[in-house]
N, C-alpha and C positions, 0 to 999 in steps of 0.2 A: 584442212583449215574445221573449217562447221563440224566435221565429226572427232572431231580434239577436244573439242570445245562441251564438245557433248558430253563426252565421257566424262570429265574433267561436274559440270554438271550429277551425272551420275552416280557419282563415287564423295561426292558432296553430304553432309545428313540430311536427311527431309525435317522437317520444321519438327513433327513427333519427339523422334531421338534427343531436338538439341534439347525440345522442351520434358522430355523424360531425362536426361541426366540433371538439366538444370533442378530439376524437383528431387534425385535421388541425389545429388549432393548436399540437399536443407536437410534430407535426415540426416549426417551425422553427427551435428548440433541438436538434434531433438533427442537419437538417443543419448550423446553426450550427457545431458542434460540427465536424462531418466537417468543413468546412471548413475549421478552426483545426488540426483533425491532418493533410490534406492539404498543405496551410502549411509545417508544420514541419516534416512528414515530409521533405516532398517539398526546401525548402529543404535540408537535412544533407543530400541526398541526392540532387541533380543530377536528380528524375528528374520535376520539374513541369510539363507542357507548355503552351508556354506560347502556347496559344488559350483559357488558364483560369488560367489567370498573374496574370492585371491585378486580374479578382474574385478567386480566391483570395486576395490580397495585401490590398483594401481589406476584403471583410471580414476577416480575419483581424486586421487591423492598427485595424481599429473593434472589436472584439472584446477585447482584449489591449493593453489602452493601453500603450507603451511594454515592444512586442515585442521593437525592432531593439534593445534597450539591456539582451535576457538578453544571458547568455554563450551558446554552443554549450547543456553542459551542462545549463545551465538550461532551455534551450528543448526540450533531450532529454525533460528530466522529464517537463516537461508534456507534455511529445507520450506517453510512455512510460507518466504513468495514463491521460490518455483512451484510449488507445490499447485500454493492456487493457482498461479497463471497459466496453469498443467488443465489442471481443470477445464474454470474459463476457457479455453481454447479446446478440449471437447466439447466443452455446452457449445463452443459456434460452429463448431463442424455438425453434431448431430442437433444444434436447434437450429439456424438461423431465421427458420421465419415469428421465433421470439421476440413481440419488442423490447425495448428496453427498462432497467428496471434489477433491481436488485434481487429474484425471486430464488435464491440457493436455500436449501433444507435441510440437505445432507453435510453432518457433520464434518462431514472430512473438507469437505471445501468452509465450512462455517470459523473451525477451526486452523484452518493454513489459513485463512486469508486471516486472522486477529495474531497469528500467530509471523505474518508478517510485520502485520502493524504494527510491531516491536520495535523496526528499525524508527521510525515514523518517530516515537518517543523521545529514540535517542537524540535524535537529530533535536526536535524541540528540544531537549536540554539542553545542547550547546549552543544553540543558537539566541537561548535568555538571557545570557548577559552579556546575551549583544542590545540588548531591546531595554532601556530602562527603564531600572527601579524594578524591572521583576524577574530575579535573580536573590533577589532579594524579599522582593515580598514571600515567590515560594518555602525559603530556609528561613521564616517564618513566622508559619504560622497559611499563608496564602493558601489559593482554594484553585483547583486547575480544572476545566468540566471541558471531559471527551463527549460529543456530539459524534452519534453513532458509532457508540462502543463493542458491538456486535459479542463475542465472545469473550471482552472488558479485558482480552490481553496487552491491547495501550492501556488502559488503565492501571494494570498491574507496576506494567514496568515505569509510570510515569513514577505511580507513588514511591517505588525504588528508587525512582529518579532525586528524586525530590520528598525524604525523607519526615520535613518535620508537615508539607504539602497534606492540607484536605484533596481529596480524589472524585465523581458525582461523574461516572459516567448511564448519558438515557442510548436507550433506540425505543426500538416502534418491532421488532421482532424478535417478538413470544419465546421460541425455539436460541435461541444466539444468544438471551439473556440468559434463559434456564444455561445455555452451559453457562454464560458471564456469572450464572452464580455460582457453579460447582467451584471452576477455575479460581474465584479470586476465594472460594472457601481455602483451597486448598491452599494456597498461595500463602493464606496465612496474614491476608492482610483487612481483614472487614471488617474494621476502627475504624481503617480510613477508608474503606472507598465504597461512595453508596452503587449502588444497582436500582435507576430508575426509570419504569415503560413509560414513556414521554414524547417528544412530537419537539424538531428541536423550535417550531416557531408557539411550544408555549412556557421550553424555558424558565423557568424562572431562579431567583436568590442571585445570591451575588459573588466572580469569580472574579479571581489577577489574570486565568489566562483560558480560552477559549481553545477549544480544536475545529477547527470543518471540515467532515470532508469530502471539495469538492465535486470530488468523481461521483459518489453518491447521491447529490441530491439535484433535481431538476434545477434549469435553467432559473424558472422559473420560481421557483420560491429564495432565493439565493439573496435577491434582495430584504425577504422581510427577516431571511435566519441571522442575515448579520443587523437586521436593524432593530431585533429581539437581543439580540448577540451583548449588540454596542450598551444597553436599556441595560443589561444584565453585569452587568464587567462592572466595578471599582472604579475610580478616577483614580486613570495612569494607567490601567489596565488594555490585556492584548487581546488581539484574536489576531489566528493561521489558520489563514486561506490557504490550505492543499490540497493538489491538483497531479497530476502523475507525469511526471520525466524520467526521460529515459535518455542515451549515447545521441545529442547535439546530429542524426543525421535523418535524409529526407523519411527513409522504410520506420526507423522503428519513433519520429512524431505520428506518421500513418497509427501503425499499429498502438499507438499510447493512448490514443482517439479514440481509436475503432474501441480499446478497451470498455475507457470514459464510459462512452453511448451504450455502449454494454448493456455498463456498470444505471441506467439510470441519468447520470450525468453530463454537461456539455464541457465539452474541449476548450477549455476557456483558453488564452492566449495571454503571454502573460500581461501585456496592455491592459482587455477587459480585462483582467480580471484585480489586476490594480484596478482600474476606474471604478467598477462595479463597487471596490472597499471603503474609495477614497465618499464617492455616491453616498451610503451609507454614514456619513459623517465621523469618517477617522480620518485622527493625525496623520503621521510621521509615514509614513504607507510605499512601501515598497517589495519590492523584488528579494529576501534575500542572496546574498550570493555563494549558488550549492558551492562544497566543500565537502561532499563527503558521497554519497555512490547511492544509498536507496534510491528508489525510483517517485520521489517527490520534489516536488517545488514550493515551495513558503511563500509566500505574500499573507505581508503581516501589516497592523494599524493601530495607532491606538487608541482609546478612549479621550479624548483631552475635561 
């Protein structure tokens, strides 16, 4: 009997073998996402080597049903989201010692993150009709402010979503703003988009809608950022405070929290975020019910 039990134990996989099996199982999705990004970017840029074009196309169409029906802008948005996450993940592997904060200077990371933010602008346009008076204001010459505009893609998308509105994008990252100026010029929207090198604490002007990117704002400055935003909003104007959101499972939430901390922000729970916006004097504060797949959750409030 003892010999039989010993034989069973010897044939069981070791802890190392089990761990290796689990780790290797995760590589499938990593490589699959990399293939999808390579296909999207390579198709847009015409840079796919002929020897891998067929397998890349087969993989991309298998994982993303309807990929051929997406507009080039939609493909760039998806590619931007995934590229930004990949690059940030690589930075985590190479520099786990780096303290929190958005310190990226790589134009690829900056542009990819900006492209990812285009999906946020689309969501903001989607929810605007549900916010009292906002859609009407933006349809009749209203003003939108994109705090932390980065490379300007959110501002560009907002200007396209609201053709009658003016858009102001502010940031303190000089390299990102230089790229933003180029992107805005290429978009042909210079007459409606103003870019400013400005900290959110120094925000001025009058706006109907202000976007605050929670993942990039340290917790210590959020109250003052909300306060100055409230002062700069016109009567009945709205703020949208965004936090990372993903699939509703613990691992996805832990990953979103990790990404937020690495970006310099605080991993707000919905109730914490609602309390912060309410404490700054806003009314009608609530988390908007999520009906989109973009990785963002929105807490909105109105200036009385």
